N, CA, C and O atoms as a DFTB+ gen file, in Angstrom:
848 C
 N C O
     1  1      61.134     138.404     150.159
     2  2      62.566     137.686     150.164
     3  2      62.567     136.368     149.403
     4  3      63.557     136.026     148.756
     5  1      61.443     135.609     149.477
     6  2      61.161     134.425     148.834
     7  2      61.068     134.709     147.288
     8  3      61.684     133.989     146.503
     9  1      60.373     135.654     146.899
    10  2      60.348     136.060     145.598
    11  2      61.864     136.337     144.988
    12  3      62.232     135.881     143.906
    13  1      62.606     137.078     145.771
    14  2      64.034     137.574     145.385
    15  2      64.756     136.180     145.148
    16  3      65.358     136.052     144.082
    17  1      64.749     135.179     146.001
    18  2      65.448     134.057     146.229
    19  2      65.123     133.211     144.829
    20  3      66.049     132.735     144.171
    21  1      63.776     133.069     144.443
    22  2      63.490     132.493     143.242
    23  2      63.992     133.140     142.053
    24  3      64.317     132.542     141.028
    25  1      64.042     134.401     142.237
    26  2      64.533     135.136     140.894
    27  2      66.076     134.827     140.641
    28  3      66.535     134.655     139.511
    29  1      66.899     134.770     141.926
    30  2      68.242     134.423     141.655
    31  2      68.432     132.881     141.219
    32  3      69.440     132.441     140.666
    33  1      67.449     132.245     141.516
    34  2      67.673     130.669     141.188
    35  2      67.519     130.672     139.702
    36  3      68.311     130.082     138.967
    37  1      66.522     131.325     139.285
    38  2      66.118     131.477     137.681
    39  2      67.441     131.831     136.813
    40  3      67.950     131.172     135.907
    41  1      67.883     133.189     137.418
    42  2      69.099     133.472     136.797
    43  2      70.286     132.626     136.785
    44  3      71.058     132.527     135.831
    45  1      70.386     132.024     137.898
    46  2      71.604     130.839     138.092
    47  2      71.332     129.678     136.942
    48  3      72.213     129.260     136.191
    49  1      70.149     129.294     136.937
    50  2      69.884     128.155     135.892
    51  2      70.174     128.557     134.467
    52  3      70.685     127.817     133.626
    53  1      69.783     129.848     134.277
    54  2      70.029     130.316     132.761
    55  2      71.432     130.349     132.519
    56  3      71.859     130.021     131.412
    57  1      72.322     130.771     133.586
    58  2      73.696     130.924     133.283
    59  2      74.196     129.625     133.090
    60  3      74.915     129.436     132.110
    61  1      73.943     128.706     133.846
    62  2      74.302     127.225     133.660
    63  2      73.978     126.677     132.436
    64  3      74.810     125.948     131.895
    65  1      72.889     126.903     131.885
    66  2      72.449     126.338     130.565
    67  2      73.385     127.134     129.356
    68  3      73.795     126.540     128.359
    69  1      73.619     128.446     129.607
    70  2      74.347     129.155     128.607
    71  2      75.806     128.487     128.499
    72  3      76.330     128.192     127.425
    73  1      76.386     128.293     129.758
    74  2      77.748     127.751     129.769
    75  2      77.945     126.437     129.138
    76  3      78.901     126.094     128.443
    77  1      76.797     125.670     129.511
    78  2      76.821     124.313     128.852
    79  2      76.824     124.128     127.375
    80  3      77.523     123.348     126.728
    81  1      75.854     125.039     126.909
    82  2      75.639     125.235     125.430
    83  2      77.119     125.635     124.814
    84  3      77.628     125.012     123.882
    85  1      77.651     126.610     125.379
    86  2      78.922     127.228     124.967
    87  2      79.879     126.190     124.928
    88  3      80.467     126.073     123.853
    89  1      80.221     125.305     125.951
    90  2      81.208     124.263     126.070
    91  2      80.706     123.336     124.953
    92  3      81.601     123.054     124.157
    93  1      79.577     122.819     124.699
    94  2      79.250     121.845     123.774
    95  2      79.470     122.455     122.425
    96  3      79.936     121.695     121.576
    97  1      79.217     123.696     122.074
    98  2      79.615     124.218     120.784
    99  2      81.064     124.350     120.528
   100  3      81.490     124.175     119.386
   101  1      81.854     124.648     121.508
   102  2      83.353     124.697     121.358
   103  2      83.895     123.161     121.055
   104  3      84.820     122.943     120.273
   105  1      83.292     122.276     121.680
   106  2      83.701     121.086     121.353
   107  2      83.592     120.414     119.951
   108  3      84.437     119.746     119.354
   109  1      82.344     120.762     119.587
   110  2      82.018     120.407     118.175
   111  2      82.795     121.124     117.162
   112  3      83.237     120.568     116.157
   113  1      82.964     122.430     117.451
   114  2      83.923     123.196     116.301
   115  2      85.352     122.889     116.377
   116  3      86.140     123.123     115.461
   117  1      85.709     122.270     117.683
   118  2      87.162     121.803     117.813
   119  2      87.435     120.602     116.987
   120  3      88.501     120.438     116.393
   121  1      86.355     119.693     116.963
   122  2      86.519     118.428     116.301
   123  2      86.363     118.772     114.704
   124  3      86.950     118.090     113.864
   125  1      85.723     119.621     114.432
   126  2      85.516     119.953     113.022
   127  2      86.734     120.584     112.379
   128  3      87.046     120.406     111.201
   129  1      87.405     121.344     113.252
   130  2      88.698     121.888     112.985
   131  2      89.852     121.070     112.747
   132  3      90.748     121.374     111.960
   133  1      89.811     119.948     113.494
   134  2      91.142     119.168     113.638
   135  2      90.860     118.273     112.451
   136  3      91.848     117.953     111.789
   137  1      89.727     117.832     112.084
   138  2      89.829     116.662     110.867
   139  2      90.212     117.215     109.591
   140  3      90.961     116.556     108.871
   141  1      89.715     118.548     109.157
   142  2      90.442     119.048     107.921
   143  2      91.897     119.247     107.956
   144  3      92.625     119.029     106.988
   145  1      92.333     119.704     109.200
   146  2      93.880     119.878     109.268
   147  2      94.647     118.375     109.024
   148  3      95.633     118.206     108.307
   149  1      94.048     117.497     109.682
   150  2      94.708     116.109     109.418
   151  2      94.522     115.744     108.014
   152  3      95.460     115.220     107.415
   153  1      93.400     115.969     107.423
   154  2      93.291     115.479     106.154
   155  2      94.214     116.228     105.137
   156  3      94.814     115.538     104.313
   157  1      94.372     117.573     105.128
   158  2      95.338     118.134     104.394
   159  2      96.780     117.925     104.712
   160  3      97.628     118.142     103.847
   161  1      97.072     117.557     105.787
   162  2      98.475     117.058     105.923
   163  2      98.817     115.948     105.576
   164  3     100.003     115.754     105.309
   165  1      97.840     114.875     105.482
   166  2      98.113     113.708     105.183
   167  2      97.589     113.110     104.028
   168  3      97.880     111.970     103.666
   169  1      96.604     114.079     103.282
   170  2      95.863     113.702     102.245
   171  2      96.322     114.222     100.795
   172  3      97.479     114.172     100.377
   173  1      95.193     114.739     100.092
   174  2      95.575     115.163      98.733
   175  2      96.638     116.217      98.660
   176  3      97.470     116.127      97.757
   177  1      96.709     117.402      99.686
   178  2      97.568     118.376      99.629
   179  2      99.026     117.914      99.677
   180  3      99.919     118.351      98.951
   181  1      99.156     116.988     100.610
   182  2     100.674     116.573     100.942
   183  2     101.002     115.549      99.746
   184  3     102.163     115.482      99.342
   185  1     100.128     114.854      99.250
   186  2     100.528     113.790      98.092
   187  2     100.855     114.650      96.813
   188  3     101.701     114.250      96.013
   189  1     100.201     115.796      96.632
   190  2     100.420     116.546      95.493
   191  2     101.945     117.150      95.479
   192  3     102.617     117.390      94.476
   193  1     102.291     117.320      96.762
   194  2     103.721     117.910      96.723
   195  2     104.815     116.872      97.075
   196  3     105.953     117.238      97.372
   197  1     104.443     115.552      97.035
   198  2     105.475     114.481      97.240
   199  2     106.189     114.354      95.868
   200  3     105.693     114.579      94.764
   201  1     107.584     113.908      96.184
   202  2     108.389     113.356      95.059
   203  2     107.871     112.503      94.201
   204  3     107.165     111.644      94.730
   205  1     108.001     112.435      92.834
   206  2     107.370     111.565      91.882
   207  2     108.081     110.344      91.964
   208  3     109.307     110.308      92.071
   209  1     107.291     109.251      91.913
   210  2     107.763     107.861      91.844
   211  2     108.663     107.469      90.800
   212  3     108.433     107.998      89.712
   213  1     109.622     106.683      90.856
   214  2     110.619     106.349      89.942
   215  2     109.778     105.541      88.828
   216  3     109.105     104.553      89.122
   217  1     109.878     106.041      87.565
   218  2     109.084     105.502      86.388
   219  2     109.925     104.502      85.525
   220  3     109.428     103.780      84.662
   221  1     111.215     104.538      85.844
   222  2     111.939     103.677      84.935
   223  2     111.749     102.148      85.187
   224  3     111.465     101.790      86.330
   225  1     111.878     101.287      84.260
   226  2     111.661      99.963      84.529
   227  2     112.637      99.299      85.569
   228  3     113.774      99.759      85.678
   229  1     112.253      98.292      86.294
   230  2     113.174      97.773      87.279
   231  2     114.574      97.291      86.473
   232  3     114.584      96.699      85.394
   233  1     115.536      97.616      87.117
   234  2     116.792      97.197      86.432
   235  2     117.609      98.101      85.743
   236  3     118.757      97.796      85.420
   237  1     117.034      99.358      85.454
   238  2     117.627     100.355      84.597
   239  2     118.903     100.857      85.323
   240  3     118.784     101.255      86.482
   241  1     119.985     100.864      84.782
   242  2     121.183     101.466      85.326
   243  2     121.231     103.025      85.173
   244  3     121.157     103.573      84.073
   245  1     121.361     103.690      86.347
   246  2     121.302     105.161      86.075
   247  2     122.154     105.806      85.104
   248  3     123.274     105.325      84.931
   249  1     121.798     106.818      84.445
   250  2     122.569     107.416      83.387
   251  2     123.741     108.033      83.936
   252  3     124.614     108.314      83.113
   253  1     123.986     108.342      85.282
   254  2     125.155     108.862      85.827
   255  2     126.060     107.908      86.420
   256  3     126.992     108.259      87.143
   257  1     125.789     106.634      86.110
   258  2     126.703     105.577      86.541
   259  2     128.024     105.646      86.171
   260  3     128.319     105.730      84.979
   261  1     128.912     105.622      87.093
   262  2     130.450     105.740      86.898
   263  2     131.021     104.566      86.554
   264  3     130.405     103.583      86.968
   265  1     132.069     104.334      85.883
   266  2     132.784     103.027      85.365
   267  2     134.081     103.032      85.870
   268  3     134.568     104.161      85.911
   269  1     134.897     102.003      86.325
   270  2     136.032     102.000      86.618
   271  2     136.748     100.602      85.997
   272  3     136.113      99.570      85.775
   273  1     138.160     100.766      85.766
   274  2     138.729      99.649      85.091
   275  2     139.067      98.424      86.117
   276  3     139.704      98.557      87.162
   277  1     138.576      97.335      85.670
   278  2     138.892      96.051      86.367
   279  2     140.115      95.466      85.857
   280  3     140.111      95.316      84.636
   281  1     141.144      95.103      86.456
   282  2     142.266      94.226      86.158
   283  2     142.402      93.096      86.906
   284  3     142.680      93.201      88.101
   285  1     142.261      92.103      86.428
   286  2     142.304      90.700      87.331
   287  2     143.852      90.603      87.910
   288  3     144.823      90.830      87.188
   289  1     143.939      90.306      89.046
   290  2     145.389      90.281      89.624
   291  2     145.719      88.817      90.071
   292  3     146.774      88.568      90.656
   293  1     144.691      87.754      89.750
   294  2     144.975      86.558      90.171
   295  2     144.262      85.546      89.207
   296  3     143.440      85.993      88.407
   297  1     144.526      84.254      89.242
   298  2     143.865      83.350      88.239
   299  2     144.954      82.783      87.400
   300  3     146.162      82.832      87.633
   301  1     144.336      82.228      86.372
   302  2     145.271      81.616      85.351
   303  2     145.675      82.559      84.234
   304  3     146.675      82.387      83.537
   305  1     144.824      83.569      84.115
   306  2     145.103      84.414      82.939
   307  2     144.600      85.970      83.479
   308  3     143.457      86.181      83.885
   309  1     145.676      87.015      83.404
   310  2     145.384      88.131      83.810
   311  2     145.689      89.395      82.789
   312  3     145.890      90.563      83.123
   313  1     145.669      88.876      81.537
   314  2     146.203      89.827      80.451
   315  2     145.022      90.486      79.876
   316  3     144.847      90.497      78.657
   317  1     144.168      91.060      80.738
   318  2     142.994      92.003      79.973
   319  2     142.486      92.892      81.013
   320  3     142.599      92.598      82.203
   321  1     141.918      93.991      80.605
   322  2     141.098      94.977      81.377
   323  2     139.624      94.969      81.016
   324  3     139.286      94.347      80.009
   325  1     138.852      95.508      81.637
   326  2     137.466      95.941      81.288
   327  2     136.813      96.896      82.410
   328  3     137.042      96.782      83.614
   329  1     136.021      97.790      81.865
   330  2     135.538      98.763      82.734
   331  2     134.112      97.999      83.360
   332  3     133.361      97.300      82.678
   333  1     133.961      98.257      84.583
   334  2     132.765      97.641      85.364
   335  2     132.180      99.014      86.060
   336  3     132.840     100.035      86.253
   337  1     130.693      98.797      86.418
   338  2     130.178      99.884      87.191
   339  2     130.804     100.045      88.552
   340  3     131.120      99.087      89.258
   341  1     130.968     101.335      88.885
   342  2     131.794     101.519      90.210
   343  2     130.757     101.453      91.313
   344  3     129.646     101.971      91.197
   345  1     131.156     100.810      92.363
   346  2     130.305     100.494      93.568
   347  2     129.561      99.383      93.597
   348  3     128.817      99.212      94.562
   349  1     129.621      98.374      92.499
   350  2     128.922      97.135      92.489
   351  2     129.486      96.106      93.387
   352  3     130.711      96.104      93.512
   353  1     128.774      95.213      94.047
   354  2     129.326      94.209      94.753
   355  2     130.055      93.205      93.873
   356  3     129.650      92.864      92.762
   357  1     131.404      92.663      94.586
   358  2     132.140      92.029      93.690
   359  2     132.466      90.493      94.581
   360  3     132.780      90.385      95.766
   361  1     132.283      89.490      93.641
   362  2     132.556      88.214      94.205
   363  2     133.459      87.367      93.272
   364  3     133.378      87.697      92.089
   365  1     134.152      86.528      93.503
   366  2     135.021      85.915      92.758
   367  2     135.159      84.308      93.216
   368  3     135.019      83.955      94.387
   369  1     135.432      83.462      92.205
   370  2     135.757      82.166      92.506
   371  2     136.372      81.554      91.152
   372  3     135.827      81.562      90.048
   373  1     137.626      81.025      91.483
   374  2     138.421      80.389      90.308
   375  2     138.521      81.443      89.325
   376  3     138.694      82.581      89.762
   377  1     138.440      81.268      88.052
   378  2     138.527      82.281      86.881
   379  2     137.395      83.021      86.528
   380  3     137.308      83.554      85.422
   381  1     136.295      83.118      87.600
   382  2     135.179      83.900      87.386
   383  2     135.213      84.999      88.434
   384  3     135.460      84.808      89.624
   385  1     134.910      86.293      87.813
   386  2     134.541      87.326      88.849
   387  2     133.166      88.031      88.416
   388  3     132.999      88.399      87.253
   389  1     132.287      88.183      89.311
   390  2     131.133      88.646      89.104
   391  2     130.831      90.045      90.032
   392  3     131.201      90.171      91.200
   393  1     130.147      90.972      89.325
   394  2     129.768      92.240      89.810
   395  2     128.337      92.488      89.576
   396  3     127.778      92.508      88.480
   397  1     127.737      92.702      90.892
   398  2     126.139      92.658      90.894
   399  2     125.642      94.022      91.601
   400  3     126.319      94.643      92.420
   401  1     124.474      94.356      91.199
   402  2     123.864      95.573      91.964
   403  2     122.266      95.533      91.632
   404  3     121.788      95.844      90.541
   405  1     121.629      95.154      92.610
   406  2     120.118      95.094      92.534
   407  2     120.016      93.847      91.417
   408  3     120.421      92.706      91.639
   409  1     119.496      94.222      90.379
   410  2     118.950      93.258      89.383
   411  2     119.904      92.924      88.298
   412  3     119.647      91.997      87.530
   413  1     121.069      93.673      88.182
   414  2     121.963      93.616      87.175
   415  2     123.383      92.879      87.561
   416  3     123.866      92.934      88.692
   417  1     123.938      92.232      86.535
   418  2     125.133      91.407      86.745
   419  2     126.112      91.580      85.679
   420  3     125.664      91.624      84.533
   421  1     127.378      91.686      85.854
   422  2     128.545      91.558      85.016
   423  2     129.361      90.304      85.529
   424  3     129.906      90.193      86.627
   425  1     129.329      89.467      84.589
   426  2     130.175      88.139      84.817
   427  2     131.310      87.996      83.901
   428  3     131.191      88.007      82.676
   429  1     132.530      87.846      84.599
   430  2     133.733      87.760      83.577
   431  2     134.422      86.433      84.017
   432  3     134.837      86.226      85.158
   433  1     134.496      85.494      82.894
   434  2     135.271      84.380      83.033
   435  2     136.427      84.016      82.062
   436  3     136.196      83.932      80.855
   437  1     137.463      83.835      82.484
   438  2     138.595      83.488      81.698
   439  2     139.100      82.148      81.635
   440  3     139.312      81.615      82.724
   441  1     139.328      81.519      80.646
   442  2     139.605      80.116      80.292
   443  2     140.642      79.842      79.190
   444  3     140.726      80.650      78.266
   445  1     141.346      78.883      79.218
   446  2     142.093      78.498      78.113
   447  2     141.208      77.611      77.056
   448  3     140.676      76.529      77.307
   449  1     141.182      78.196      76.039
   450  2     140.539      77.349      74.924
   451  2     140.767      77.669      73.526
   452  3     141.428      78.665      73.231
   453  1     140.221      76.826      72.553
   454  2     140.445      77.083      71.148
   455  2     139.646      78.476      70.899
   456  3     138.775      78.921      71.647
   457  1     140.114      79.078      69.698
   458  2     139.051      80.229      69.267
   459  2     137.615      80.023      69.086
   460  3     137.195      79.188      68.285
   461  1     136.837      80.763      69.811
   462  2     135.161      80.355      69.641
   463  2     134.647      80.818      68.279
   464  3     135.062      81.873      67.799
   465  1     133.838      80.127      67.706
   466  2     133.151      80.385      66.567
   467  2     131.661      80.504      66.815
   468  3     131.185      80.075      67.866
   469  1     130.920      81.062      65.901
   470  2     129.460      80.862      66.020
   471  2     128.948      79.407      65.969
   472  3     127.926      79.024      66.539
   473  1     129.769      78.640      65.225
   474  2     129.367      77.261      65.330
   475  2     129.614      76.463      66.715
   476  3     128.782      75.671      67.156
   477  1     130.790      76.738      67.329
   478  2     131.229      76.220      68.467
   479  2     130.180      76.712      69.660
   480  3     129.675      75.896      70.431
   481  1     129.948      77.935      69.717
   482  2     128.870      78.283      70.680
   483  2     127.629      77.824      70.690
   484  3     126.976      77.553      71.697
   485  1     127.197      77.706      69.273
   486  2     125.906      76.963      68.979
   487  2     125.899      75.568      69.390
   488  3     124.904      75.164      69.991
   489  1     126.881      74.758      69.152
   490  2     126.874      73.531      69.369
   491  2     127.463      72.991      70.782
   492  3     127.414      71.808      71.119
   493  1     128.018      74.021      71.544
   494  2     128.628      73.565      72.911
   495  2     128.193      74.560      73.909
   496  3     127.886      74.119      75.016
   497  1     128.117      75.807      73.704
   498  2     127.685      76.572      74.861
   499  2     126.208      76.838      75.123
   500  3     125.829      77.176      76.245
   501  1     125.390      76.691      74.121
   502  2     123.872      76.717      74.241
   503  2     123.509      75.586      74.906
   504  3     122.874      75.797      75.939
   505  1     123.746      74.321      74.595
   506  2     123.346      73.257      75.266
   507  2     123.762      73.224      76.819
   508  3     123.081      72.673      77.684
   509  1     124.919      73.860      77.038
   510  2     125.316      73.990      78.576
   511  2     124.488      74.878      79.303
   512  3     124.110      74.623      80.447
   513  1     124.119      76.155      78.545
   514  2     123.437      77.010      79.153
   515  2     121.868      76.447      79.403
   516  3     121.248      76.652      80.446
   517  1     121.402      75.779      78.373
   518  2     120.252      75.173      78.566
   519  2     119.822      74.449      79.768
   520  3     118.715      74.478      80.305
   521  1     120.868      73.800      80.106
   522  2     120.755      72.869      81.385
   523  2     121.213      73.645      82.605
   524  3     121.150      73.188      83.747
   525  1     121.690      74.881      82.285
   526  2     122.077      75.653      83.727
   527  2     120.790      76.773      83.946
   528  3     120.221      76.886      85.031
   529  1     120.506      77.406      82.997
   530  2     119.778      78.529      83.257
   531  2     118.178      78.215      83.225
   532  3     117.671      77.616      82.277
   533  1     117.502      78.629      84.239
   534  2     116.074      78.197      84.138
   535  2     115.270      78.857      83.076
   536  3     115.410      80.035      82.748
   537  1     114.390      77.994      82.543
   538  2     113.607      78.575      81.175
   539  2     114.515      79.397      80.143
   540  3     114.184      80.530      79.794
   541  1     115.529      78.853      79.732
   542  2     116.569      79.315      78.801
   543  2     115.618      79.254      77.588
   544  3     114.898      78.294      77.317
   545  1     115.714      80.445      76.871
   546  2     114.936      80.669      75.500
   547  2     115.679      81.736      74.701
   548  3     116.510      82.531      75.138
   549  1     115.228      81.608      73.448
   550  2     115.519      82.587      72.500
   551  2     117.183      82.779      72.352
   552  3     117.676      83.906      72.341
   553  1     117.861      81.763      72.258
   554  2     119.338      82.032      71.936
   555  2     119.554      82.535      70.510
   556  3     118.936      82.033      69.571
   557  1     120.450      83.550      70.346
   558  2     121.040      83.927      69.033
   559  2     122.273      84.148      69.112
   560  3     122.764      84.676      70.110
   561  1     123.096      83.715      67.889
   562  2     124.522      83.761      68.024
   563  2     124.915      84.572      66.850
   564  3     124.390      84.296      65.772
   565  1     125.715      85.474      66.918
   566  2     126.416      86.421      65.875
   567  2     127.860      86.837      65.919
   568  3     128.476      86.637      66.966
   569  1     128.417      87.349      64.978
   570  2     129.720      87.906      65.166
   571  2     129.323      89.503      65.361
   572  3     128.383      89.923      64.685
   573  1     129.846      90.192      66.049
   574  2     129.989      91.671      66.162
   575  2     131.291      92.338      66.373
   576  3     132.237      91.625      66.707
   577  1     131.465      93.581      66.226
   578  2     132.699      94.123      66.408
   579  2     132.652      95.076      67.633
   580  3     131.698      95.799      67.923
   581  1     133.796      94.971      68.293
   582  2     133.849      95.870      69.574
   583  2     135.235      96.256      69.321
   584  3     135.924      95.815      68.401
   585  1     135.674      97.286      70.384
   586  2     136.891      97.861      70.094
   587  2     138.162      97.066      70.153
   588  3     139.192      97.440      69.591
   589  1     138.055      95.879      70.898
   590  2     138.971      94.859      71.024
   591  2     139.062      93.818      69.623
   592  3     139.907      92.935      69.478
   593  1     138.108      94.122      68.770
   594  2     138.029      93.353      67.553
   595  2     136.749      92.489      67.291
   596  3     135.684      92.680      67.877
   597  1     136.947      91.601      66.430
   598  2     135.573      90.724      66.352
   599  2     135.478      89.794      67.375
   600  3     136.440      89.176      67.832
   601  1     134.123      89.669      67.803
   602  2     133.891      88.789      69.061
   603  2     132.418      88.021      68.554
   604  3     131.590      88.425      67.737
   605  1     132.433      86.886      69.286
   606  2     131.441      86.096      69.072
   607  2     130.207      86.462      70.325
   608  3     130.462      86.447      71.529
   609  1     128.949      86.760      69.780
   610  2     127.888      87.427      70.905
   611  2     126.732      86.332      70.891
   612  3     126.185      85.965      69.851
   613  1     126.459      85.910      72.000
   614  2     125.459      85.041      72.145
   615  2     124.399      85.788      73.054
   616  3     124.723      86.235      74.155
   617  1     123.162      85.899      72.561
   618  2     122.082      86.704      73.390
   619  2     120.966      85.557      73.671
   620  3     120.676      84.685      72.853
   621  1     120.462      85.680      74.795
   622  2     119.462      84.697      75.243
   623  2     118.535      85.265      76.450
   624  3     118.687      86.422      76.842
   625  1     117.669      84.485      76.961
   626  2     116.785      84.900      78.108
   627  2     116.819      83.864      78.950
   628  3     117.228      82.772      78.555
   629  1     116.433      84.041      80.117
   630  2     116.314      82.944      81.147
   631  2     115.734      83.668      82.568
   632  3     115.686      84.885      82.750
   633  1     115.381      82.808      83.360
   634  2     114.916      83.357      84.802
   635  2     115.981      83.450      85.713
   636  3     116.890      82.619      85.718
   637  1     115.926      84.507      86.568
   638  2     116.879      84.721      87.656
   639  2     116.665      83.720      88.591
   640  3     115.651      83.024      88.578
   641  1     117.738      83.583      89.565
   642  2     117.421      82.929      90.646
   643  2     116.470      83.608      91.912
   644  3     116.421      84.815      92.149
   645  1     115.805      82.652      92.588
   646  2     114.797      83.224      93.297
   647  2     115.407      84.132      94.553
   648  3     116.384      83.798      95.223
   649  1     114.709      85.227      94.715
   650  2     115.298      86.132      95.591
   651  2     114.929      85.663      96.985
   652  3     113.775      85.415      97.333
   653  1     116.261      85.538      97.937
   654  2     116.197      84.821      99.181
   655  2     115.114      85.549     100.083
   656  3     114.525      84.905     100.951
   657  1     114.862      86.847      99.880
   658  2     113.986      87.710     100.858
   659  2     112.790      87.613     100.239
   660  3     111.930      87.128     100.974
   661  1     112.375      87.937      99.009
   662  2     111.079      88.296      98.491
   663  2     110.520      87.068      97.872
   664  3     109.301      86.957      97.747
   665  1     111.422      86.039      97.435
   666  2     110.882      85.148      96.638
   667  2     110.666      85.054      95.137
   668  3     110.328      84.067      94.483
   669  1     110.979      86.506      94.656
   670  2     110.589      86.925      93.539
   671  2     111.562      86.490      92.283
   672  3     112.768      86.580      92.512
   673  1     111.217      86.092      91.159
   674  2     111.973      85.659      90.080
   675  2     111.877      86.615      89.047
   676  3     110.755      87.003      88.722
   677  1     112.947      87.082      88.446
   678  2     113.005      87.995      87.409
   679  2     113.281      87.451      85.969
   680  3     114.096      86.536      85.849
   681  1     112.713      87.909      84.979
   682  2     112.941      87.360      83.489
   683  2     114.054      88.396      83.239
   684  3     113.912      89.605      83.421
   685  1     115.343      87.707      82.737
   686  2     116.730      88.294      82.429
   687  2     116.764      88.224      80.921
   688  3     116.247      87.304      80.288
   689  1     117.339      89.145      80.432
   690  2     118.210      89.170      79.124
   691  2     119.699      89.185      79.176
   692  3     120.298      90.022      79.852
   693  1     120.302      88.279      78.478
   694  2     121.770      88.079      78.565
   695  2     122.393      88.314      77.182
   696  3     122.008      87.906      76.087
   697  1     123.546      89.139      77.533
   698  2     124.650      89.195      76.348
   699  2     125.928      88.611      76.844
   700  3     126.445      88.954      77.907
   701  1     126.447      87.661      75.988
   702  2     127.706      86.913      76.176
   703  2     128.552      87.101      75.221
   704  3     128.417      86.565      74.121
   705  1     129.571      87.921      75.536
   706  2     130.770      88.191      74.444
   707  2     131.788      87.224      74.756
   708  3     132.161      87.058      75.917
   709  1     132.352      86.448      73.592
   710  2     133.458      85.617      73.670
   711  2     134.492      86.279      73.179
   712  3     134.495      86.357      71.951
   713  1     135.628      86.925      73.898
   714  2     136.721      87.471      73.459
   715  2     137.997      86.390      73.322
   716  3     138.156      85.507      74.164
   717  1     138.776      86.535      72.316
   718  2     139.807      85.472      72.247
   719  2     141.082      85.995      71.769
   720  3     141.085      86.834      70.869
   721  1     142.269      85.533      72.342
   722  2     143.546      85.777      71.881
   723  2     144.502      84.870      72.335
   724  3     144.652      84.679      73.542
   725  1     145.197      84.265      71.450
   726  2     146.523      83.466      71.708
   727  2     146.146      82.242      72.683
   728  3     146.941      81.951      73.577
   729  1     145.127      81.626      72.553
   730  2     144.743      80.467      73.383
   731  2     143.972      80.795      74.662
   732  3     143.675      79.920      75.476
   733  1     143.657      82.098      74.811
   734  2     142.875      82.446      76.015
   735  2     141.542      83.046      75.424
   736  3     141.474      83.732      74.404
   737  1     140.401      82.640      76.309
   738  2     139.129      83.139      75.957
   739  2     138.570      83.946      77.270
   740  3     138.665      83.435      78.386
   741  1     138.051      85.087      77.094
   742  2     137.438      85.636      78.145
   743  2     136.009      85.802      77.840
   744  3     135.695      86.455      76.845
   745  1     135.052      85.240      78.647
   746  2     133.657      85.486      78.297
   747  2     133.110      86.522      79.286
   748  3     133.313      86.448      80.498
   749  1     132.445      87.438      78.725
   750  2     131.913      88.687      79.268
   751  2     130.373      88.520      79.109
   752  3     129.843      88.634      78.004
   753  1     129.682      88.253      80.220
   754  2     128.131      88.120      80.166
   755  2     127.531      89.152      81.026
   756  3     127.737      89.226      82.237
   757  1     126.713      90.018      80.285
   758  2     125.893      91.116      81.026
   759  2     124.408      90.622      81.105
   760  3     123.843      90.095      80.147
   761  1     123.857      90.823      82.251
   762  2     122.436      90.385      82.329
   763  2     121.618      91.395      83.210
   764  3     122.123      92.004      84.153
   765  1     120.335      91.517      82.825
   766  2     119.481      92.394      83.595
   767  2     118.062      92.256      83.108
   768  3     117.849      91.738      82.012
   769  1     117.089      92.688      83.862
   770  2     115.707      92.255      83.521
   771  2     115.367      92.704      81.948
   772  3     115.873      93.705      81.442
   773  1     114.479      91.858      81.277
   774  2     114.127      91.970      79.910
   775  2     113.731      93.375      79.741
   776  3     114.125      93.922      78.711
   777  1     112.975      94.101      80.623
   778  2     112.368      95.440      80.172
   779  2     113.354      96.547      80.475
   780  3     113.125      97.684      80.060
   781  1     114.385      96.285      81.143
   782  2     115.417      97.294      81.452
   783  2     116.105      97.780      80.041
   784  3     116.343      97.081      79.056
   785  1     116.360      99.205      80.233
   786  2     117.086      99.707      79.027
   787  2     118.536      99.970      79.326
   788  3     118.885     101.104      79.654
   789  1     119.323      99.068      79.240
   790  2     120.602      99.171      79.523
   791  2     121.487      98.935      78.398
   792  3     122.559      98.357      78.580
   793  1     121.106      99.355      77.191
   794  2     121.772      99.281      75.944
   795  2     123.250     100.009      76.040
   796  3     124.310      99.490      75.690
   797  1     123.083     101.305      76.584
   798  2     124.179     102.207      76.558
   799  2     125.321     101.803      77.744
   800  3     126.517     102.009      77.534
   801  1     124.918     101.311      78.792
   802  2     125.710     100.821      79.833
   803  2     126.628      99.661      79.392
   804  3     127.855      99.639      79.489
   805  1     125.779      98.647      78.862
   806  2     126.204      97.381      78.382
   807  2     127.335      97.574      77.158
   808  3     128.289      96.814      76.989
   809  1     127.061      98.619      76.434
   810  2     127.886      99.106      75.426
   811  2     129.205      99.564      75.923
   812  3     130.235      99.243      75.330
   813  1     129.216     100.349      77.058
   814  2     130.499     100.878      77.517
   815  2     131.251      99.800      78.086
   816  3     132.470      99.733      77.931
   817  1     130.592      98.947      78.740
   818  2     131.283      97.660      79.193
   819  2     131.974      96.925      78.195
   820  3     133.196      96.774      78.181
   821  1     130.989      96.364      77.163
   822  2     131.645      95.486      76.010
   823  2     132.758      96.148      75.354
   824  3     133.807      95.568      75.073
   825  1     132.498      97.468      75.094
   826  2     133.598      98.298      74.280
   827  2     134.811      98.539      75.124
   828  3     135.839      98.793      74.496
   829  1     134.875      98.511      76.282
   830  2     135.765      98.802      77.100
   831  2     136.899      97.510      77.228
   832  3     138.043      97.633      77.667
   833  1     136.387      96.477      76.819
   834  2     137.407      95.248      76.914
   835  2     138.575      95.505      76.074
   836  3     138.450      95.859      74.902
   837  1     139.904      95.306      76.741
   838  2     141.040      95.293      75.988
   839  2     142.179      94.437      76.523
   840  3     142.412      94.346      77.728
   841  1     142.897      93.795      75.553
   842  2     144.041      93.020      75.886
   843  2     145.239      93.774      76.438
   844  3     145.579      94.903      76.084
   845  1     145.874      92.966      77.406
   846  2     147.217      93.672      77.906
   847  2     148.346      93.085      77.368
   848  3     149.463      93.514      77.656
């Protein structure tokens, strides 16, 4: 009887050891299975299938940007139209209207003035801008042709205002077109980051200007 009891005890201990070993092996296998699954879902496999990051320089206006006609309805002079990018935020004060989106700006100012020339822009406008635009540089004055006729173009560079959220400052390139007719001057200023490729959008805007 005593021998049979000892035999049962030995068998019981063997079963306990086997169960313990099995549980320990299952835990280890479970851990090793979970780790690769986590890696594949958040690691290289997932990143390879992610959408590509936008590679255009900051400030690029999309190729599919739509444009709409802007016709001033108030102010001292309303006799012109110009196309501006659709959906951009609009602000206005006095004879100036500004359209902005992200890092780009279209600024339109109407004034009563004598006909602008390359000489008057050089002697009067450049000194004004030099005192107003941070780190104003590289001014160049020329006459160019747009659909509205001959206009005086001033190109230059300057720093943008500091972003109120990020505190960042962007180096901007400016194109200022001075359109004139019968005592009325409309200054169209287009600006965006220096590295942005906005040649085509700015040409659309400047070519769209028309007297009414």
